[in-house]
C-alpha positions in Angstrom: 16.9 5.2 6.9 17.4 2.0 8.4 15.4 -1.1 9.0 14.4 0.1 12.5 13.1 3.3 11.5 9.3 3.8 11.4 8.1 3.6 7.7 7.2 6.6 6.1 3.6 7.0 4.4 3.5 6.8 0.7 2.2 9.6 -1.4 -0.8 9.3 -3.8 2.2 8.7 -7.0 4.1 6.9 -4.8 0.9 4.6 -3.9 0.6 4.1 -7.7 4.1 2.7 -8.1 3.9 0.6 -5.0 0.8 -1.0 -6.5 2.6 -1.8 -9.9 5.6 -3.3 -7.9 3.1 -5.0 -5.4 1.6 -6.5 -8.6 4.7 -8.1 -10.1 7.1 -8.4 -6.8 9.8 -6.6 -8.6 10.2 -4.2 -11.4 12.5 -1.8 -13.4 11.8 1.7 -13.9 11.1 1.1 -17.6 8.3 -1.2 -16.1 6.9 0.8 -13.7 6.7 3.6 -16.5 5.1 1.3 -18.9 2.3 0.2 -16.8 1.8 3.6 -15.4 1.6 5.5 -18.8 -1.2 3.3 -19.9 -3.4 5.1 -17.3 -1.8 8.5 -17.2 0.5 10.9 -18.7 3.7 10.5 -16.9 7.5 11.1 -17.9 10.1 8.4 -17.4 12.4 10.8 -15.1 9.5 11.2 -13.5 8.8 7.8 -12.2 12.7 7.5 -12.3 13.1 10.2 -9.6 9.9 8.9 -8.0 11.3 5.6 -7.3 14.7 7.2 -5.9 13.1 9.3 -3.4 10.6 6.0 -2.2 14.1 4.2 -2.0 15.4 7.0 0.5 12.3 7.0 2.5 12.5 3.2 3.0 9.0 2.2 0.6 11.4 0.3 -1.8 14.6 -1.5 -2.0 16.8 -1.7 -5.0 19.5 -4.5 -6.6 22.1 -1.9 -7.8 24.4 -4.7 -8.8 22.1 -5.3 -12.3 21.4 -3.2 -15.2 19.1 -2.2 -15.4 18.2 -1.8 -11.5 15.1 -4.0 -10.1 13.2 -2.5 -7.3 10.9 -4.1 -4.7 8.5 -2.9 -2.1 10.5 -2.9 1.3 7.3 -4.1 3.0 4.8 -6.1 1.8 1.1 -4.8 0.8 -0.3 -6.1 3.9 1.9 -4.2 6.4 1.7 -1.1 4.5 -2.0 -1.1 4.8 -2.2 -2.1 8.4 0.4 1.2 9.2 -1.8 3.4 7.5 -5.2 1.9 8.3 -3.7 2.2 12.1 -2.9 5.8 11.5 -6.0 6.9 10.2 -7.7 5.1 12.9 -6.1 6.8 15.5 -6.1 9.9 14.2 -9.8 10.4 12.5 -11.7 7.6 14.4 -10.0 8.2 17.9 -8.8 4.4 18.0 -12.5 3.2 17.2 -12.3 0.2 14.9 -16.2 0.0 15.2 -16.6 4.2 14.0 -14.1 3.0 10.8 -16.0 -0.1 9.9 -19.5 1.4 10.1 -18.5 4.6 8.1 -16.6 2.5 5.6 -19.7 0.6 5.2 -22.0 3.5 4.8 -20.0 5.1 1.8 -21.1 2.5 -0.8 -22.9 -0.4 -1.4 -21.4 -3.6 -0.2 -22.0 -6.8 -1.8 -23.6 -10.1 -0.5 -20.0 -11.7 -1.0 -18.7 -9.0 0.6 -21.1 -9.0 4.0 -20.6 -12.7 4.2 -17.1 -12.4 4.7 -17.6 -9.4 7.0 -19.8 -11.4 9.2 -17.8 -14.6 9.0 -14.5 -12.1 10.0 -16.8 -11.1 13.1 -17.6 -14.4 14.0 -14.3 -15.4 13.7 -13.4 -12.4 16.5 -16.3 -13.2 18.4 -14.9 -16.8 18.8 -11.4 -15.6 19.8 -12.5 -13.1 22.4 -14.8 -15.8 23.9 
C-alpha cells in the first residue's frame, strides 16, 4: 500500500492496538501485547499477526532495522478519527453534521464542561461563517 492510497478502516481489534500506539507514540509487539493483556486474554502471536496485517493495510509503519521492531501509527489519531467520522456522517446521517451531533448528545449525559466546550466551538464556527 502506498502513501497515496486511501487509508483503510481499522477493525475493533486494530483500534485497540492503535490506541496503545497513539498513547505511546511507538511500541514493540511485546509492549502492545503486555498492555492489551491487562484488559483481555490475547496471545502474543495474535498481536504480532494483527500488527503485521495493520502494516500491510497502511495503518502502522515499522522500523525493520532494529530488533525488536518498533511500530508507530501511519497517521495521527485525529486524522484517523476524522476519516471514520466523515464515513459515518456520509453513510448514517446523509452528510448532516447537525443530525450526527444531536444524536450523539442524546445518547449520554453531557457534563457542564463538555457543554461549555461545545458552545465555544459553535460560537467559533458561527464567527468564521459570518
